[in-house]
Structure formats: C-alpha cells, structure tokens
C-alpha positions as CSV (number, residue, x, y, z in Angstrom):
1,M,162.9,107.6,65.0
2,K,160.9,108.8,68.1
3,K,160.2,106.4,70.9
4,K,156.2,105.7,71.2
5,I,154.2,105.5,74.2
6,I,150.8,104.1,73.2
7,I,148.2,104.2,75.7
8,L,146.7,100.8,75.5
9,E,143.6,100.2,77.8
10,H,142.4,102.5,80.5
11,N,139.8,100.8,82.7
12,T,137.8,103.2,83.6
13,G,134.4,102.2,82.4
14,G,134.8,105.2,80.0
15,R,134.5,108.3,82.0
16,L,135.6,111.3,80.2
17,A,137.2,113.3,83.0
18,N,139.3,110.3,84.2
19,Q,141.2,109.2,80.7
20,L,141.3,112.7,80.1
21,W,143.4,113.4,83.5
22,N,145.4,110.0,82.4
23,F,145.8,111.2,79.2
24,A,147.1,114.3,79.9
25,S,149.3,113.2,82.2
26,I,151.1,110.8,79.7
27,Y,151.3,113.5,77.2
28,A,153.1,115.8,79.5
29,Y,155.6,113.0,80.2
30,C,155.7,112.6,76.3
31,L,156.9,116.8,76.5
32,E,159.3,116.1,79.0
33,K,161.1,113.1,76.9
34,N,160.2,113.8,73.2
35,Y,158.6,111.0,72.7
36,E,155.2,110.1,70.6
37,C,151.9,109.7,72.1
38,Q,149.1,107.9,71.4
39,N,145.8,106.8,72.8
40,F,144.1,103.5,71.2
41,S,141.7,103.3,73.8
42,F,140.4,107.1,73.8
43,F,136.8,105.8,73.7
44,E,133.9,105.7,75.5
45,E,131.7,102.3,75.6
46,K,129.3,102.0,78.6
47,Q,126.9,98.7,79.6
48,H,123.7,98.0,82.1
49,K,125.0,95.3,83.8
50,K,121.8,94.4,84.4
51,D,120.3,94.0,80.9
52,K,123.4,93.6,78.8
53,T,122.5,96.5,77.2
54,Y,124.5,99.3,75.5
55,F,123.8,102.8,76.1
56,T,127.1,105.1,75.3
57,F,129.3,104.5,72.3
58,S,131.5,107.3,71.6
59,N,135.1,107.8,69.7
60,Y,136.2,110.7,71.6
61,N,138.8,111.6,68.9
62,K,135.8,113.0,67.0
63,N,135.4,115.6,69.5
64,F,138.8,116.5,69.5
65,D,141.7,117.1,67.2
66,I,144.2,114.3,68.7
67,P,145.5,112.7,65.5
68,L,145.0,109.2,65.7
69,K,148.0,107.9,62.9
70,N,147.1,104.2,63.5
71,I,145.2,103.1,60.5
72,F,144.5,99.9,61.5
73,I,143.0,101.5,64.7
74,K,141.0,103.6,63.4
75,I,139.4,100.9,61.3
76,L,139.8,98.6,64.6
77,L,137.6,101.5,66.6
78,I,134.8,102.1,64.0
79,L,134.1,98.2,64.2
80,H,134.4,98.3,68.0
81,L,132.0,101.0,68.6
82,Q,129.6,99.7,66.4
83,D,125.8,99.5,68.3
84,N,125.7,95.6,66.7
85,K,125.3,92.7,69.0
86,L,127.4,90.4,67.2
87,I,130.6,93.1,67.0
88,R,129.4,93.6,71.2
89,R,129.9,89.7,71.4
90,I,133.5,89.7,69.2
91,S,134.5,92.9,71.5
92,P,137.5,93.8,68.6
93,Y,139.1,96.3,70.2
94,Y,139.9,94.7,73.1
95,R,140.6,90.9,71.7
96,Y,143.5,93.2,70.1
97,V,144.6,94.0,73.3
98,K,144.5,90.6,74.6
99,I,146.5,89.5,71.8
100,I,149.4,92.9,72.6
101,K,149.0,91.9,76.1
102,K,150.6,88.3,74.8
103,L,153.3,89.0,72.4
104,H,154.1,93.0,74.0
105,R,154.7,91.7,77.6
106,K,157.8,92.9,78.7
107,Q,156.7,96.4,77.0
108,I,153.7,96.8,78.9
109,I,153.6,99.2,81.8
110,Y,150.5,99.2,84.7
111,S,149.2,101.5,86.7
112,C,148.5,100.3,90.0
113,N,146.0,101.3,92.7
114,T,147.2,104.6,93.7
115,P,149.1,107.4,91.0
116,F,151.6,106.4,89.2
117,Y,154.2,109.5,89.1
118,L,155.5,110.5,85.5
119,P,158.3,113.0,84.8
120,P,158.8,115.5,85.8
121,S,156.8,114.9,88.6
122,K,158.8,113.5,91.6
123,N,158.3,109.6,92.2
124,T,159.5,108.0,95.1
125,N,158.3,104.2,94.2
126,Q,161.4,102.1,93.2
127,E,159.4,99.6,91.8
128,E,157.6,102.5,89.4
129,I,161.0,104.0,89.1
130,S,162.9,100.4,87.4
131,K,159.4,100.2,85.3
132,L,160.0,103.0,83.7
133,K,163.6,101.9,82.8
134,I,162.3,99.2,80.1
135,I,161.6,102.4,77.6
136,K,165.3,102.6,77.4
137,K,165.0,99.3,75.7
138,Y,162.0,99.0,73.4
139,K,161.0,101.7,71.0
140,K,157.4,101.3,71.4
141,I,156.0,101.4,75.5
142,F,152.1,100.4,75.9
143,L,150.6,101.6,79.4
144,C,147.5,100.3,80.8
145,N,145.1,101.5,83.4
146,W,144.0,105.1,84.5
147,L,146.1,106.1,87.1
148,F,149.1,107.9,85.3
149,R,149.7,111.1,87.0
150,N,151.8,114.3,86.3
151,P,151.2,117.1,88.5
152,Q,154.7,118.8,87.6
153,G,154.0,117.9,84.1
154,L,150.8,119.1,83.9
155,S,151.5,122.3,85.4
156,K,154.7,122.9,83.0
157,Y,152.7,122.2,79.7
158,H,149.6,123.5,80.7
159,K,149.5,125.5,77.5
160,K,150.9,123.0,75.5
161,I,148.2,120.5,76.8
162,I,145.2,123.1,76.4
163,D,146.5,123.4,72.7
164,Y,146.5,119.6,72.1
165,F,143.1,118.9,74.1
166,K,141.3,121.6,72.6
167,P,137.8,120.2,71.1
168,Q,136.7,120.6,67.4
169,K,135.6,124.7,66.1
170,K,132.0,123.3,66.1
171,I,131.8,122.6,70.0
172,Q,134.6,125.8,70.5
173,N,132.1,128.1,68.5
174,K,129.4,126.7,70.6
175,N,130.3,127.6,73.5
176,K,131.9,130.9,72.9
177,K,128.6,131.9,71.4
178,L,126.4,131.1,74.3
179,I,128.9,132.6,76.7
180,N,129.6,135.4,74.9
181,N,125.4,135.9,75.0
182,L,125.1,136.0,78.8
183,K,128.3,138.1,79.0
184,S,126.2,140.7,77.4
185,N,123.7,140.1,79.9
186,Y,125.8,139.7,83.1
187,K,129.2,140.2,84.8
188,H,129.7,137.0,86.6
189,I,129.4,133.9,85.3
190,V,129.5,130.8,87.3
191,G,129.8,126.8,85.8
192,V,127.8,124.4,87.9
193,H,128.8,120.9,87.8
194,I,125.6,118.4,89.0
195,R,126.9,115.1,88.7
196,Q,123.5,112.4,88.6
197,G,123.6,108.7,87.5
198,D,126.0,106.9,89.6
199,Y,126.6,109.6,92.4
200,K,123.0,109.2,93.2
201,K,123.1,105.6,94.9
202,K,126.1,103.5,93.8
203,F,129.2,105.7,94.1
204,K,130.1,106.2,97.4
205,E,126.0,105.0,98.3
206,G,125.2,108.7,97.4
207,K,126.9,110.8,99.7
208,L,128.6,112.7,96.8
209,Y,124.9,113.7,95.5
210,F,123.1,116.5,96.0
211,N,120.1,117.4,94.3
212,E,118.8,120.9,93.1
213,K,117.2,122.2,96.3
214,E,120.9,121.7,98.1
215,V,122.7,123.2,95.2
216,N,120.4,126.3,95.2
217,I,121.4,126.7,98.8
218,I,125.1,126.3,98.3
219,L,124.4,128.5,95.2
220,N,122.5,130.9,97.2
221,E,125.7,131.1,99.8
222,Y,128.1,131.5,97.3
223,L,126.0,135.2,96.4
224,E,126.7,135.7,99.9
225,K,130.0,134.9,100.5
226,F,131.4,136.4,97.5
227,K,129.2,139.8,97.5
228,K,127.8,139.0,94.0
229,N,125.0,141.3,92.5
230,I,122.9,138.8,92.4
231,D,121.3,140.4,88.9
232,K,124.7,140.4,87.8
233,T,125.1,137.0,88.1
234,C,124.5,134.1,85.7
235,F,124.5,130.0,87.1
236,V,125.2,128.0,83.7
237,I,124.3,124.4,85.2
238,C,126.1,121.6,82.8
239,S,124.4,117.7,83.9
240,D,124.2,114.3,82.8
241,E,120.6,114.3,83.6
242,N,117.6,116.4,83.3
243,V,117.5,119.5,86.2
244,E,114.5,120.6,87.7
245,L,115.1,124.8,87.2
246,N,112.1,125.2,89.2
247,H,114.3,124.8,92.3
248,F,116.1,127.7,91.8
249,T,114.9,130.9,93.4
250,G,115.5,133.9,93.5
251,I,118.4,133.5,91.1
252,N,119.3,133.6,87.1
253,V,120.1,129.7,86.1
254,I,120.0,128.4,82.6
255,K,120.6,124.6,81.7
256,N,123.0,123.5,79.2
257,N,121.8,120.6,77.0
258,G,125.1,119.7,75.6
259,N,127.3,116.3,75.4
260,A,129.8,115.8,77.8
261,I,132.9,117.2,76.3
262,E,131.0,119.9,75.7
263,D,129.4,120.7,79.3
264,L,133.4,119.9,80.1
265,F,134.3,122.7,78.2
266,L,131.5,125.4,78.9
267,L,132.5,125.1,82.5
268,S,136.1,125.8,81.9
269,A,134.9,129.0,80.0
270,T,133.2,130.2,82.6
271,D,134.8,132.6,86.0
272,V,134.3,129.9,88.3
273,I,133.6,126.1,88.7
274,I,130.9,125.3,91.6
275,G,130.3,121.3,91.7
276,S,130.1,118.0,92.8
277,D,133.4,116.4,93.9
278,S,134.1,114.8,91.0
279,T,137.3,114.3,88.1
280,F,135.0,115.9,85.7
281,G,134.9,119.7,87.5
282,A,138.8,119.2,88.0
283,F,139.5,119.1,84.4
284,A,137.5,122.2,83.6
285,S,139.1,124.0,86.2
286,Y,142.2,122.8,85.1
287,Y,141.6,123.3,81.6
288,G,140.4,126.7,81.9
289,N,143.1,127.9,85.1
290,I,140.0,128.8,87.4
291,P,138.7,127.9,90.5
292,F,136.4,125.0,91.4
293,I,134.3,124.6,94.5
294,V,133.7,121.6,95.4
295,F,130.1,120.8,96.8
296,Q,130.3,119.5,101.1
297,R,127.6,117.9,102.7
298,N,128.8,119.9,105.9
299,K,129.2,124.0,105.8
300,I,131.5,125.0,102.7
301,D,134.6,126.3,104.2
302,W,134.4,129.8,101.9
303,K,137.4,131.2,103.7
304,Y,139.2,128.8,101.4
305,Y,138.2,129.8,98.1
306,I,138.1,133.6,98.9
307,N,141.0,134.8,97.3
308,R,141.6,131.8,94.8
309,K,141.8,133.3,90.8
310,L,143.6,130.1,89.3
311,Y,143.4,126.3,89.2
312,F,144.9,124.8,91.9
313,E,144.9,121.3,94.3
314,N,141.9,121.6,96.3
315,K,141.8,119.5,99.7
316,Y,138.4,118.8,99.1
317,L,138.6,117.3,96.6
318,T,138.0,113.5,97.4
319,T,138.0,111.9,94.0
320,V,141.8,110.4,92.5
321,H,142.8,113.4,89.8
322,Y,146.6,114.3,90.6
C-alpha cells in the first residue's frame, strides 16, 4: 500500500493561487516518491472580520477533476461549507483538524514562515530534512500550512501537474470558445490580471494596487516596447472586482466575467500575462508555460522581458510562490 501524504490545513485565508502552489509542489513530491497525494483542505472560506458575515464558500474540487477519495471528508466538507450560522459556529472540518492534531501529533509536518523545500528540490535546512524522515515511520502523513515548495519538482513533472490540475470540461470549453473567438479577430492575445480587493489598501498598504488608468499606461507601453500591432492585439482583463473599461483608450480590451478558477485558466491560455504582483498571475503563467510581466510602480524593465517566450521565475515578483 502506498504511503499517503494528506494536506490537512493550508492557513492562507482561502486564496486559490497560494493553495495551488502549495498543492502542486506537494503533488510533485508525491510523484517523485511514489506516494498518494490527498488534499482535504482544498476549499475556500472567506469572512468579513468586521460584521462576521461570510461572503465566499467554495469547494475547489467541484471545479477540478481532482479525486477526493475519503467519503467521510467529502460529507464533512459538504456540511462545513453550508451557508448556515449554526454550522459556521460549529466549524465541522476545523474540529476534525483539531482532533487529528491531537491524535496524530507525530505524523504532522508544518511549514513555517519561509518556503519548506520538498524533493527533488534541494533543501539545506537540517531541521526540515529531519522532519521529512518521519515519513518512513508512518503510512499516513499530514501536512499543515501553505509554504511547501518544490521548484525542481514543478519543472520536472510539469506535464503531469498540468493534467492533474485541469479544470472541469465546462470551464475548459467556455475558455476555449472565448480564446478561439478572439483569435479569429486578433493575432496576439494578452491576459491582464488586475487584483483589487485587499490590494487597494490592506495588503502592503496598497503599494501593489494599480487602477485602470495606470494599467492603461502599462498596456500601451507594452504595445510600443514589443512592437505589437494595436489593431491585431487584444487585452483580456481578469479581476476580482468591476473594471471600468472606458479608462482604456486606443486599445482593444474586453473584461472576462468568470469566477477565480475560470479567470486563472483563461489567463493561462493567452500568449502572455501582464498583471499584479501576485501568485495568481504567476500560477497562470506556470500552468500555460507563458511569460508573466509584473506591474511595477517604477518604470517596468521591459528589456528583462523582451526575449521571454515561456514561464520563468520572475525576479520582479515579490509575492512568495517558489
């Protein structure tokens, strides 16, 4: 029987891309070692701290073809993600996590505040290396927190990871239809990710937020620096909030009105991504194996991007992802 590596808790506030970088890195590790990989915490649950009202409940497994084999966990998550005050107070899944942490304390590995690198990636942290040795003692290991990383594994098993994390057919078909329609009218399709929400004020005091007028300047600069024909280029904007398209002048733009998963995979299907300094655009870039140009407050170093044609580890990306 294969050893099981179970992602028990991610502690990221439910952000999709942070979970995906973590999940994909652990999955690559399981491929390397021939372990079974299960993710019990692959769901999103966000809450307004002020008024205690929830605004997002989402089981990501519903949008991916990723099997969750444990029937008990399936039922537990169905209960946990109900929009019900009593259930929210009980928090069924988190109660389960507490029990597991008490009963299987020696079988749990935590990542801390810096990336915990998994094989085949090199890890020189002796404490983390010793933690991985406990896997030999048990058939089942639980991983907690969101900073498990595996850059070498992500590269080595890229094709298998892409296949494993493909969205459901309805999302694939929807995005394919949109991209094909655009390609019938334009030669070059650019994905644009504008993260708003917490980027406006909360995260890093709004330093990474760019409004529509600022993004419009960047997109026009891109056309100029890359010598792209304006009439044959279309920018597809994805954002977590409404975008005022009237601020984009002299260029062809459309706004995709999909959910986070639809946006992520639509971006990955474009020719290049230009967007917020975020793990979201970075994962879309990795998945589609396309370049990612990061918004910068100072002048963008366009020369750095000129000859990039595939995914690469971007030195201007400050959010932790690899």
